[in-house]
C-alpha positions, 0 to 999 in steps of 0.5 A: 536904116534900110541896107542896100538891096542885096542878098543880105535882105530876105525875100519880101524882107521889108513887107512888114514896113508896107503893111504898116504904112497900109494900116495907117493910110486906109484910103491910099493904095500901097505898093510894095517891091523889094526882093519879090523874086517869084510870083508866090512872093507877090501873091504872099505879100498881097494875100497878107494884105501887106500891100495893094499892089506889088512891083517888080524891078530887078526880077524883070531884068534877071527874066524879062519874061518873068510875067509871061511864065507867071501867067502861063503857070511856069514859075519854075522856069523864071530866072530869078534875080540873085541880088548880086548887085553886079548888073543893076547897080553898075554894068548893065546901066552903063551897057558894060554887062548883061546878066546871064539866064 
């Protein structure tokens, strides 16, 4: 059983599952996403060959400029997702809350 994607899940906590899948599906590209909170997390997942591609969801909600800052070499300026579960799982999608930077 995989728990909800909240702060209990370590960063890149299920990349092992993507790596296992990738080993079994040799000719199929594998995408991984889940608590990838920094460009460094994404790079580690790719370098360890856990996945062919890394996806971002909540990190882009926490900081819509995530990709621009990463390409500019400013990863220290990225506002990370803290896995609070407040905005993505409720208020933000209903238009009643917005994350603060």
